[in-house]
Structure formats: structure tokens, C-alpha cells
Backbone bond lengths (Angstrom), bond angles and torsions (degrees), N, CA, C in turn:
res aa  C-N    CA-C-N  psi(-1)  N-CA   C-N-CA  omega(-1)  CA-C   N-CA-C  phi
1 M - - - 1.458 - - 1.503 111.47 -
2 K 1.316 116.44 136.98 1.455 121.20 -177.61 1.541 109.40 -76.42
3 L 1.336 115.57 153.21 1.457 120.73 -176.94 1.530 113.36 -58.65
4 K 1.315 116.70 -43.97 1.456 120.76 -177.94 1.512 110.81 -64.47
5 Q 1.361 117.03 -38.45 1.451 121.01 178.90 1.532 110.80 -65.03
6 L 1.340 114.25 -43.43 1.488 120.34 179.40 1.532 109.09 -61.61
7 E 1.317 118.46 -48.34 1.477 121.03 179.83 1.520 111.84 -60.76
8 S 1.289 117.59 -37.95 1.472 122.63 -179.86 1.518 110.32 -65.16
9 L 1.292 118.61 -45.16 1.469 121.77 178.19 1.498 112.40 -63.24
10 L 1.298 116.54 -40.97 1.488 120.63 -179.81 1.499 111.73 -69.96
11 G 1.332 116.72 -26.28 1.441 121.58 -179.30 1.537 113.40 -67.57
12 D 1.327 116.66 -17.29 1.452 121.31 -178.51 1.522 113.00 -90.27
13 L 1.315 117.43 -2.44 1.483 120.85 -174.88 1.529 111.65 -75.19
14 Q 1.333 115.55 146.72 1.460 120.85 173.24 1.512 109.19 -70.32
15 Q 1.319 115.72 149.70 1.460 121.36 176.45 1.532 111.10 -123.94
16 F 1.301 116.53 -176.11 1.479 121.42 -174.56 1.536 111.28 -56.02
17 S 1.304 116.27 128.53 1.524 119.76 172.69 1.470 110.34 -93.06
18 N 1.337 117.74 -27.38 1.465 122.34 -179.55 1.547 109.56 -142.17
19 P 1.354 115.41 71.64 1.501 117.77 -175.22 1.486 112.12 -63.37
20 K 1.364 114.63 149.21 1.445 121.85 -177.37 1.525 108.89 -104.80
21 V 1.330 116.83 116.98 1.430 121.22 -176.77 1.495 113.68 -63.67
22 E 1.313 116.93 -34.80 1.489 120.89 -178.71 1.531 111.30 -66.21
23 L 1.308 117.02 -21.51 1.492 120.31 176.58 1.538 111.14 -98.08
24 E 1.353 116.36 1.58 1.458 121.53 -178.10 1.518 111.54 53.07
25 Q 1.344 114.41 50.40 1.492 118.57 -175.68 1.538 108.10 -81.97
26 Y 1.295 114.78 115.02 1.486 122.62 173.45 1.520 106.02 -132.30
27 P 1.330 118.70 132.26 1.435 119.19 -178.96 1.526 112.53 -68.52
28 T 1.357 114.17 138.86 1.483 120.07 172.76 1.483 107.11 -81.76
29 G 1.303 118.56 112.41 1.472 122.73 -175.66 1.523 111.59 -66.69
30 P 1.329 116.80 158.75 1.464 122.20 178.47 1.488 114.61 -60.29
31 H 1.347 117.18 -32.47 1.477 121.66 -177.83 1.549 109.37 -64.18
32 I 1.329 116.00 -49.32 1.462 120.59 -179.19 1.515 112.10 -70.67
33 A 1.360 114.86 -47.40 1.453 119.04 -178.73 1.517 114.21 -57.97
34 S 1.325 116.43 -42.89 1.425 120.86 -178.52 1.550 110.87 -64.72
35 R 1.346 115.25 -43.67 1.477 117.72 178.89 1.507 114.43 -67.45
36 M 1.343 115.23 -33.39 1.426 119.86 178.02 1.557 112.82 -61.45
37 L 1.330 114.88 -48.97 1.476 119.95 -177.30 1.489 113.89 -77.93
38 Y 1.357 115.26 -33.14 1.440 120.78 176.53 1.514 111.16 -64.26
39 T 1.328 115.86 -41.44 1.463 121.52 178.32 1.505 111.62 -67.82
40 A 1.342 115.98 -43.10 1.446 120.95 179.93 1.534 112.24 -58.46
41 E 1.312 115.02 -37.41 1.467 119.78 -178.89 1.546 111.73 -82.74
42 N 1.337 115.66 -53.18 1.467 118.78 -169.22 1.514 112.93 -78.52
43 S 1.315 118.02 -21.99 1.487 119.59 177.10 1.521 113.02 -96.84
44 F 1.367 116.90 -26.18 1.464 118.17 -170.76 1.534 112.51 -133.34
45 G 1.312 120.42 -8.96 1.434 121.74 -179.62 1.507 114.19 63.33
46 D 1.320 115.26 37.43 1.469 122.57 -175.45 1.545 116.20 -97.56
47 V 1.362 117.33 6.68 1.455 119.51 -173.95 1.534 111.25 -124.22
48 E 1.298 119.61 -59.09 1.472 122.55 -174.79 1.518 108.72 -60.29
49 S 1.386 111.85 130.19 1.479 120.70 178.79 1.534 113.41 64.55
50 R 1.306 116.86 19.00 1.455 124.26 179.37 1.519 109.43 -108.53
51 V 1.365 115.17 159.78 1.443 120.66 168.89 1.535 106.65 -91.85
52 V 1.308 117.18 119.57 1.448 120.85 -175.66 1.527 111.65 -119.92
53 A 1.312 117.68 133.26 1.468 123.01 175.67 1.535 110.03 -107.75
54 D 1.309 114.14 137.45 1.472 122.05 175.14 1.525 107.33 -107.19
55 F 1.325 116.00 105.03 1.502 120.85 -178.27 1.494 111.24 -83.50
56 G 1.362 115.80 130.77 1.459 119.22 179.94 1.524 107.80 63.01
57 C 1.298 116.13 52.79 1.505 121.33 -164.98 1.517 114.33 -66.23
58 G 1.364 116.91 -20.32 1.490 117.07 -177.86 1.550 108.64 59.68
59 C 1.284 114.66 -127.73 1.477 121.74 -178.60 1.508 113.42 -86.66
60 G 1.323 116.27 9.97 1.463 121.39 168.59 1.500 117.82 86.36
61 T 1.321 118.30 17.44 1.490 119.85 -172.59 1.521 111.57 -65.56
62 L 1.357 118.03 -45.32 1.489 118.65 -178.41 1.514 109.89 -69.16
63 G 1.344 117.54 -39.68 1.441 118.91 178.68 1.531 112.76 -61.77
64 A 1.325 114.40 -39.70 1.489 120.47 179.00 1.518 108.26 -64.24
65 A 1.342 117.37 -43.81 1.418 120.92 178.81 1.543 112.10 -59.87
66 A 1.337 117.37 -40.76 1.445 120.99 177.85 1.502 111.93 -63.14
67 A 1.361 115.87 -42.44 1.444 119.17 178.63 1.527 111.66 -66.51
68 L 1.301 119.23 -37.74 1.428 123.03 177.21 1.525 113.21 -67.20
69 M 1.368 115.21 -25.79 1.451 121.17 178.22 1.509 111.85 -89.30
70 G 1.312 118.72 7.60 1.482 121.25 169.86 1.536 116.38 95.60
71 A 1.353 116.69 21.13 1.464 118.30 175.22 1.500 110.85 -60.70
72 E 1.335 116.12 141.84 1.468 122.06 177.98 1.537 110.39 -64.27
73 Q 1.306 115.79 -45.06 1.459 123.09 177.56 1.524 109.39 -145.52
74 V 1.335 114.33 142.06 1.490 119.78 176.16 1.514 107.26 -122.60
75 I 1.330 116.22 129.32 1.482 121.87 176.46 1.528 105.62 -117.86
76 A 1.336 117.99 116.72 1.441 123.05 -176.27 1.556 108.56 -108.31
77 I 1.284 116.52 127.88 1.502 120.34 -172.51 1.469 110.09 -124.00
78 D 1.344 116.78 133.99 1.467 121.20 176.17 1.531 107.87 -153.82
79 V 1.311 117.18 150.35 1.447 122.72 176.84 1.522 113.46 -80.85
80 D 1.310 117.25 -19.05 1.457 123.48 -171.62 1.521 112.99 -97.32
81 P 1.351 118.54 113.02 1.439 119.91 -177.16 1.540 113.76 -64.74
82 E 1.299 119.12 -29.41 1.462 122.36 179.41 1.543 109.32 -66.96
83 S 1.308 116.93 -41.72 1.470 120.18 178.69 1.528 109.62 -65.49
84 L 1.306 117.34 -43.11 1.475 121.34 179.61 1.512 110.79 -62.07
85 F 1.310 118.81 -35.64 1.456 121.95 177.93 1.547 110.02 -61.98
86 I 1.327 115.65 -44.51 1.471 120.97 -179.96 1.554 107.26 -67.71
87 A 1.322 118.21 -44.61 1.445 122.07 179.98 1.530 111.73 -58.35
88 T 1.315 116.00 -39.29 1.465 120.85 179.26 1.523 110.01 -64.38
89 Q 1.358 115.34 -44.21 1.463 119.83 177.56 1.514 111.71 -59.91
90 N 1.370 115.66 -41.94 1.455 119.32 179.80 1.520 112.03 -63.20
91 A 1.296 115.87 -41.41 1.470 120.44 -179.68 1.567 108.16 -65.02
92 D 1.307 115.72 -41.74 1.485 118.12 179.51 1.535 111.33 -64.04
93 D 1.319 114.99 -40.73 1.473 119.46 179.68 1.504 111.41 -59.42
94 L 1.339 117.03 -37.63 1.449 120.35 -179.91 1.535 113.01 -92.70
95 E 1.319 115.09 3.87 1.488 121.52 -179.49 1.548 111.07 58.07
96 L 1.290 114.44 45.70 1.480 120.53 -179.01 1.524 110.05 -106.09
97 N 1.326 116.95 142.20 1.444 122.87 177.14 1.536 110.09 -96.08
98 I 1.327 116.63 99.57 1.444 122.61 -177.68 1.536 107.61 -124.12
99 D 1.332 116.00 137.25 1.463 121.93 176.56 1.518 108.87 -92.79
100 F 1.335 117.15 120.39 1.456 120.70 -177.67 1.541 109.66 -105.73
101 V 1.362 114.89 136.92 1.465 122.42 -176.88 1.555 107.52 -128.80
102 Q 1.321 116.41 126.33 1.476 118.74 173.91 1.521 107.46 -92.29
103 C 1.349 115.97 115.17 1.438 120.50 -178.22 1.544 109.27 -167.46
104 D 1.331 116.01 145.85 1.458 120.50 168.64 1.507 107.16 -76.00
105 I 1.310 116.01 128.93 1.480 121.28 -175.60 1.522 110.49 -53.81
106 K 1.353 117.15 -37.98 1.455 119.57 -178.82 1.514 113.10 -65.39
107 N 1.334 115.95 -22.83 1.498 119.50 -179.93 1.514 112.79 -100.54
108 L 1.332 117.49 9.56 1.449 120.33 179.32 1.506 109.48 -61.97
109 G 1.336 117.15 121.28 1.442 121.02 -175.78 1.514 116.33 -87.35
110 W 1.296 118.52 14.30 1.458 120.61 -177.87 1.515 111.06 -66.85
111 R 1.299 116.57 144.10 1.462 122.27 173.72 1.493 111.34 -126.38
112 G 1.337 117.06 136.00 1.473 120.02 -179.93 1.523 110.68 82.39
113 H 1.313 114.65 -173.47 1.462 121.21 -172.78 1.539 109.04 -89.27
114 I 1.316 113.82 86.40 1.484 122.03 -176.95 1.529 112.88 -73.71
115 V 1.352 114.93 -35.68 1.473 120.28 -177.77 1.518 110.70 -125.00
116 D 1.328 115.48 164.20 1.465 120.77 175.81 1.502 110.63 -80.41
117 T 1.337 114.49 -48.45 1.445 119.66 -168.20 1.547 110.21 -134.31
118 V 1.321 118.74 139.25 1.458 122.67 170.89 1.512 109.77 -114.01
119 V 1.344 115.30 133.55 1.461 119.75 172.96 1.485 107.37 -120.33
120 M 1.334 117.17 140.84 1.466 119.47 -176.58 1.515 114.12 -161.27
121 N 1.328 112.16 151.14 1.478 121.25 169.04 1.525 104.17 -120.38
122 P 1.318 118.47 81.35 1.476 121.39 -174.00 1.524 113.48 -69.23
123 P 1.321 116.94 163.95 1.465 118.66 169.95 1.497 110.16 -55.20
124 F 1.327 118.08 138.62 1.454 120.19 -177.82 1.505 112.85 -71.39
125 G 1.339 117.72 -11.62 1.459 120.27 178.13 1.493 113.42 86.78
126 T 1.337 116.90 14.34 1.482 119.55 -179.93 1.544 110.12 -80.04
127 R 1.322 118.25 -29.44 1.479 121.03 178.28 1.522 110.58 -91.81
128 K 1.316 115.72 -38.42 1.488 120.24 178.50 1.518 107.87 -127.23
129 K 1.286 116.86 106.73 1.471 121.23 -174.23 1.541 110.90 -59.29
130 G 1.335 115.09 130.40 1.461 120.37 176.30 1.560 112.51 88.94
131 A 1.309 117.80 -0.73 1.492 117.96 -176.89 1.569 110.07 -61.10
132 D 1.315 115.49 -37.60 1.451 117.05 -179.00 1.549 112.59 -64.74
133 M 1.323 115.18 -35.12 1.465 118.71 179.89 1.544 112.32 -75.79
134 D 1.336 116.38 -27.55 1.450 120.21 172.20 1.532 110.20 -59.27
135 F 1.321 115.01 -46.41 1.493 120.36 179.31 1.536 110.37 -61.72
136 L 1.357 114.95 -45.24 1.465 118.70 -176.81 1.510 112.76 -66.16
137 M 1.330 117.11 -38.44 1.458 122.24 179.68 1.538 109.21 -61.40
138 M 1.318 119.46 -46.44 1.438 121.47 179.34 1.526 111.57 -67.08
139 A 1.323 116.04 -40.90 1.479 120.17 -178.52 1.539 110.86 -61.10
140 L 1.297 117.62 -40.83 1.477 121.84 179.34 1.538 111.35 -69.53
141 K 1.300 115.86 -26.13 1.472 119.54 -179.32 1.502 112.88 -74.21
142 I 1.347 114.49 -35.67 1.524 117.20 -170.61 1.498 114.10 -108.30
143 S 1.389 118.27 2.87 1.453 119.33 -179.73 1.556 109.71 -106.00
144 S 1.325 116.24 145.45 1.461 119.92 177.92 1.493 114.06 -100.52
145 Q 1.338 116.49 -22.39 1.494 121.61 -176.17 1.490 113.91 -102.13
146 A 1.363 113.83 -66.10 1.507 118.35 -170.57 1.525 109.22 -163.04
147 V 1.336 112.44 160.52 1.460 121.15 173.02 1.527 107.38 -124.92
148 Y 1.351 117.30 128.51 1.413 122.31 176.48 1.530 107.23 -109.77
149 S 1.292 118.57 128.26 1.493 121.03 -172.24 1.494 111.21 -149.75
150 L 1.358 115.99 150.14 1.450 123.08 176.67 1.520 109.78 -104.86
151 H 1.323 115.89 130.97 1.433 121.51 177.39 1.558 110.29 -140.24
152 K 1.312 116.73 146.87 1.462 117.55 -179.97 1.502 112.17 -56.62
153 T 1.352 116.06 137.24 1.468 119.52 -177.44 1.539 109.81 -61.24
154 S 1.289 117.18 -31.61 1.477 120.30 -179.40 1.518 112.61 -63.83
155 T 1.299 119.11 -14.29 1.461 122.94 178.99 1.544 112.66 -105.27
156 R 1.298 117.15 14.59 1.463 121.94 -171.77 1.515 114.22 -55.13
157 E 1.311 118.81 -48.41 1.474 120.10 -177.68 1.520 110.22 -67.66
158 H 1.322 117.60 -39.87 1.470 122.48 179.08 1.525 110.21 -61.29
159 V 1.352 116.70 -46.16 1.453 120.56 -178.41 1.519 111.86 -64.25
160 K 1.328 116.51 -41.30 1.463 119.69 179.74 1.548 110.83 -65.58
161 R 1.294 115.86 -45.85 1.493 119.93 -179.10 1.509 109.68 -62.86
162 A 1.355 117.89 -44.96 1.442 119.24 -177.86 1.531 111.79 -65.54
163 A 1.351 115.67 -42.09 1.456 119.79 -178.20 1.542 112.24 -60.74
164 L 1.351 115.58 -46.36 1.454 121.45 -174.32 1.515 112.01 -79.94
165 W 1.310 117.54 -38.22 1.453 119.72 -173.76 1.539 115.45 -96.81
166 D 1.312 115.93 -32.66 1.470 118.43 -175.08 1.547 112.88 -104.92
167 L 1.284 116.70 -33.25 1.487 120.36 -169.63 1.537 113.19 -104.54
168 G 1.297 118.06 -5.08 1.461 120.37 171.03 1.519 115.10 82.70
169 A 1.320 118.68 23.91 1.470 119.91 174.79 1.526 108.90 -75.18
170 S 1.342 117.55 143.55 1.436 119.59 175.96 1.517 112.62 -85.13
171 S 1.362 115.27 -23.42 1.452 119.15 172.78 1.530 108.32 -151.58
172 A 1.352 114.49 154.62 1.468 122.40 178.44 1.479 108.29 -144.39
173 E 1.363 115.44 113.31 1.468 119.96 -171.28 1.528 109.83 -130.36
174 V 1.348 115.78 131.10 1.462 120.30 171.40 1.543 108.33 -81.24
175 L 1.318 115.27 116.14 1.445 120.20 178.00 1.513 114.88 -77.35
176 C 1.349 114.79 -38.20 1.452 118.27 177.05 1.562 108.61 -168.12
177 E 1.293 114.97 164.20 1.470 119.95 173.03 1.500 109.57 -104.04
178 L 1.293 117.80 133.86 1.438 122.51 -177.86 1.565 111.73 -125.98
179 R 1.316 115.44 165.49 1.453 119.51 176.76 1.498 108.21 -106.17
180 F 1.378 113.66 117.60 1.474 119.11 -179.21 1.505 107.56 -91.49
181 D 1.321 116.93 120.92 1.452 121.49 -178.21 1.553 108.56 -84.06
182 V 1.314 116.46 111.17 1.469 119.59 176.85 1.515 109.62 -101.78
183 P 1.323 117.83 107.89 1.483 118.77 -179.71 1.517 110.07 -76.92
184 Q 1.363 116.40 171.65 1.419 121.60 -175.88 1.589 105.97 -81.94
185 L 1.323 115.39 90.70 1.447 120.68 -176.19 1.527 113.48 -100.24
186 Y 1.317 116.17 -30.06 1.469 117.70 -173.73 1.541 110.67 -120.37
187 K 1.337 114.26 160.99 1.464 120.24 -174.98 1.527 113.30 -61.29
188 F 1.355 116.94 -30.41 1.450 117.42 179.75 1.499 114.25 -79.05
189 H 1.341 118.39 -5.44 1.457 121.37 173.27 1.522 110.46 -72.64
190 K 1.304 116.74 121.28 1.460 120.53 -176.70 1.554 111.14 -90.66
191 K 1.342 116.12 -22.63 1.433 120.08 -175.27 1.535 109.60 -109.67
192 R 1.281 116.87 151.52 1.457 122.02 178.33 1.541 113.34 -61.93
193 E 1.315 113.43 -32.63 1.473 118.28 -176.57 1.530 109.71 -159.30
194 V 1.306 118.16 139.46 1.474 122.47 179.58 1.533 109.36 -134.10
195 D 1.318 115.54 134.97 1.434 120.76 174.15 1.549 109.63 -94.21
196 V 1.337 117.70 124.76 1.425 121.32 179.65 1.538 107.32 -113.20
197 A 1.309 117.94 131.85 1.459 123.05 177.47 1.511 109.58 -72.46
198 V 1.323 117.27 122.38 1.475 120.94 177.45 1.532 109.24 -127.38
199 D 1.340 114.77 151.08 1.435 121.88 174.77 1.510 109.89 -99.58
200 L 1.338 117.94 139.20 1.448 122.19 169.14 1.520 106.44 -95.06
201 W 1.337 115.46 113.59 1.438 122.09 -177.13 1.560 111.96 -102.02
202 R 1.322 115.19 148.60 1.451 120.75 168.12 1.539 107.75 -121.87
203 F 1.314 117.19 115.08 1.424 124.18 177.69 1.541 109.60 -104.81
204 V 1.321 115.88 140.02 1.453 120.23 175.90 1.510 108.63 -113.58
205 P 1.305 118.95 127.64 1.473 120.18 177.72 1.504 112.36 -68.45
206 K 1.319 117.02 159.63 1.453 121.68 -172.81 1.529 114.75 -58.28
207 N 1.345 116.75 -30.93 1.447 119.05 -177.32 1.520 114.23 -74.94
208 N 1.326 118.74 -4.40 1.443 123.18 -173.03 1.516 109.83 -126.90
209 D 1.298 117.21 134.77 1.497 120.74 179.46 1.499 114.78 -85.62
210 G 1.374 115.13 1.57 1.448 116.68 178.52 1.513 113.91 103.09
211 N 1.343 118.51 -11.33 1.424 121.55 176.52 1.504 111.17 -80.77
212 S 1.328 115.52 139.57 1.457 120.04 179.86 1.478 111.72 -96.52
213 F 1.328 118.54 -4.39 1.444 122.65 -174.39 1.519 112.59 -115.93
């Protein structure tokens, strides 16, 4: 699938109608989501015919992108039932087969390398310090191939140090810097729209040297 076609399909998805600030719910826009999954597949072969998990899936944009890019199975996980309801509707609208799981990522009871690839737009950790690293820690534990994740550019050195030294990644690479469009969703937002600089990371767990073949 071409990048423009993927972005167009993702652009039609429903997003949060009543976002929860305590969960740092911000929609992953079609521009970023399409580039994330397109890069994961076309540069590294980490999506097609793979088992892909979407951590903190929200309304399911990244999971839908993985399915559209040919993933063998997509497992989308979120703690919020309202988000999962929307995500299920989105998958149905695109006629995609996605397995949805309601669970707090920290309480995920999986052991071993359950999936090949994890894709995620984790909480930035501004409301709950360290929330982004909780997601990354679990993702590295259960993936055999790679983890693709978005983190604020301002935290780049912290993320790299934590991934390599504390969380057991064998490599941590910023693939590109993107602009995350944060709309005026919450009362404390003073501006109608804000662009936040984010890094698209590719982490490789210790058991894998980064080769997809």
C-alpha cells in the first residue's frame, strides 16, 4: 500500500469524543501513524506477516495502520473501554480483523516474546511521571523484533539512556523527528492547537540483532 493511500484511509477514523486527561489521551494523527507503519515495513520488514501489538491503542489508529500494511495479526490493548469501543468501530468500518484487549499495560501478564513488533504512542509522562517508560519496558519484554514508539524530542537523551541501560534494549535509534499536532482537547489548553516535536524511535530487544531476515 502506498503512503498517501494509507494516510487517507486513517484520516477517516473516529477519534476521542471525550478524552481522559489522566490517561493523556491525544489522537495519533494519520500523518504520523501512516509514516510510522510505512517506515516499519518498508525500511525494516517489521509489519507484513508479523504479529503486531498496539500498546495504549486509543481509537486504534496504529493498529489499523498495521493491519492495512499486511500484519498477520494485530493485538490492540488499552485500559479505557470507551476508546476500545471506538477502535472496534473503526476496525469494522475498514473491515479489519483486530483483536482488542482491555488491560493496563503495567498489568499485562504476558511472558516471553508473544509478538514480533510493538507500535505505540505512549503517554508522554507529563501527568504521571515515568508512564512512557512503563510502556517501553513492557514492549521490550514481549517483542522479538522491534518496538516503534513516539517520545517528545526534548526527552531524547533520557529515553536513549533508559532504553539501553535500564530496559535492556540492544539498540535505540531515532528514525526521524515529527511534529505532533495537539488540538485543544482539555480545559487547561490555552491555545487552539500546538505542535510538539516528537521523535520516532526504533528499539530492538536484546534477543535480536536488528535483522528482520
